[in-house]
C-alpha positions, 0 to 999 in steps of 0.5 A: 037445887042440891046443897052439895054433891052426893057421896060416891057409890060404894062397891057392889051398889046397884043403880046410878051413882048418887049425884046430888046431896040434900035438897036446897030450896030458896023458899024453905029456909029450913033447908039452907043449913049454915053458910060456908062463909059469912061477912058484914061490912060498910060501903057506900053507893055511887051517890054517896049513901052509906050502906051496910052489907051482909053476905052469906056464901054456900059453896059447891051447890048443884043444879039439875040439868039435862042431857044437853046441859049437864049442870051436875058437872058444873058446881057453883057457889050460892051467895045471899046478900042483903043491903041495909041503910047504915043510919036507920038499919032498915033493909033497902030492898024487900028481898035479898039479892041471890048470886051464883059464882061459877067457874073453876077459879070462883074460890079466888073471889073474896066475899067483898068482891062478889057484890061490887062486881055484880053492881058494875053490871048496870054500867056495862049494860049501858055500854052495850046499849050505847055501843050498839046504837052509836059506836057500831058495836054490832055492825062490824061483820067478818068471817075472821075470828081474829078481826072480830076480837080486834074490833071490840077493843077499838070500840072500848077505846072509842068509848073511853075517849068520849069520857075523856073529852067530856070536860073540854067538849061543848054542849050542842043540844038538839032544838028540843033540848035548848030549854032544859033546866039549868042544873041538868044543863050544867052537869057533866056531858054524857058520852052521847052528848060529848060525841056531838062535839067530838068532830070539832075537837078531833080536827083541832088535835090533828092527825100524824097520818099523811093525806091520802093520794090518788092511786089512779086506775088499778092494773088489776090482777095479771092475766094467768095469776091463780086466785086463792079461795077462802077456805070454807068452814063446816056448817054448824047446825043448832039441832041434829036432823031427825033420822027417818026410817026408809023402807 
């Protein structure tokens, strides 16, 4: 890893222009240098525990890449975050948290927004697992990219509805879940447990749609009507085939 982009080559210099600056190694604190920005503030976890965070941000880091992934063209900001207990001052984790902020608009993220944004990753990963297992997130298959983009918001709306129906929904435990401890049974229903009673609630609310009507036997396509074939996009190969020499 490089600490900063290298200086451009001067006129008349030989060789490739310098891309990288001084070496930056995570295992060697003497190569870190002074941070571009630093901050310290108080916060609390989701459980209500008071914590104190210290953050060091170093701008314009570079990482060595290869021909297929030129990382020297994509600088990022390196962030070092440490979490301490607000009362005792003891570090909650043995090693600091290191994050990379990439993108052309990375400077718009303030120092207080980087660490909470990463902390939300825990909730997002649970959504992806629940969406694939219970909301058919990865079952919708279509060759149309527009339909694919419209399918994801529908799954997100269904996930929000399960959270909103958790208070009025009744708990329907499985046969092996009926003897759970009382404190655990009195907690707010998770989306998976609210989904078991969602069919009963949706029947009580009703729907403004009209009931379906029988169409009968379809007349099918009129004889002589030309059909429209779906345009076939070009095949994308992950790796270019090797060229073999022929005599």
